[in-house]
N, C-alpha and C positions, 0 to 999 in steps of 0.2 A: 746589373744593369738592366737596366729598364728598356723600355719598347718604345721606339718611336710611334705616333700616333698620326694615322692616314687620316685625311680628312678629305669627302667626296666633294665635290663641285655643286653647289645647289641651283647654281646656273643652267638651262638648256645649254647646249652642245651640238655644233655641228657635225659630224663623222669626222671633218677634217679635223676641228679644235678636237675632239676626243681622242683619236689617234696621236697627235701632239703631245696633248697631256700625261695620257697612258705611256709615251714613250721615255716621259722623265720621271714615272716612279722606278723607286728601287727596288717594291717587293709590292705582293698582291697581285689580285686577278679583280677587273669589273667588266661589266656588260654596259650597253648604254640602251635604256630604257625610256622611251618615247621622248630622245635627245636628254635624258637626264641621267648623269653616273651614277649604278650601284654597284656597292665593294659585293665582289661574294664570298662568302662563307666560309670559312676553311673545312677541308674535306674530312671525312671520319672514313676509318679504315674500309667499311663496310661499301660507303660507294665507292671508292677508291678501285677496289677490285669489280665491282659492277658493272663500272665503266670498262676496265678493262677487259673483261672477260666480253662482253657487248662487242667492243673492238678485235679484239681476236677472233671473235667467230666470224663477222663480216672479211678479216684479211683471212682466214680460213676459206672461204667460200669463193674469195677473189682470186686466190692463189690455184683452189682446185679445178675450176671452172675456167682459168685463162682469161680471165676477163680483164678490157682496156678502163681498170678504175681504179682509183686510189683511195686509201680509208686512210683518215687522218683521227687521231686521237685530241682530245681537248687542247685548248690553243690556236686554234681556227676560228675565223668567224662569218656569221653567217648573216647579213646585211637586210633586212627585213624592214621598210621603210623607215623612220625614224627611229629605226632601232637596231642596235650590234649584239649579236649574243653569241655565247661562246659555248654550243653543247657539246655533252661527253666525248660523243664520236661524229664523225662525217664520211660518208660514203659518197663518192662523184665518179663522172665515167667519160669517158674522153680524152683528147691531149692531155696528158703532163699538165698541170700545171706550174708555171715559172717558179723556181726555187726561192725566191723574193715576195712572192704572194704571200699576204697575211689574213685574204678572205676567201673562201668557197662561194665561186659565183652562180654557180649548180647543182646544190649540195642533191641527190637522189633519196639515199637516205640521212636523217638527222636523229641521234640514239641522243636523249636527256632522262640516265639515271632519276628520278623522284628521290627526293626527300622529305620531310614534312615543311620544310621549309620551300623550296623549289616548288612544292604541291601548291601551295598559298599561293606565291606569287604569280605564277603560272593561272591560277584561278582567277587573279587579280584581274590579270590583264585581256584575258577571253571576254569579262565583264566589262572593260574598257577605262580601268581605274588606274592604270599605269601613269 
């Protein structure tokens, strides 16, 4: 059985167009960087374990201290300008986000477990080549 190929759109997309496009995808994970859709690479076991450990540590502290905070695993979006990032974990405090939310408007802590690919990509973004 062959795998179907998923192509990223090459044109810049608005946030609304991007969300509609992602909703039509049967699988895969994406981010929008500078308005351009970028496919996220499959995760290796070590990456998945590290991001789970980071999320678990945040959640443990929130629970131990009884803080009015939510800790999210990957899957929630952080909107920054013309970018939609999906970090590995996010902590936010305050009133609970509605259950239908897909973005965290007020993150307090953002966790990104770096791999060689994300390290190179983040460095390019910092230099303004996105």
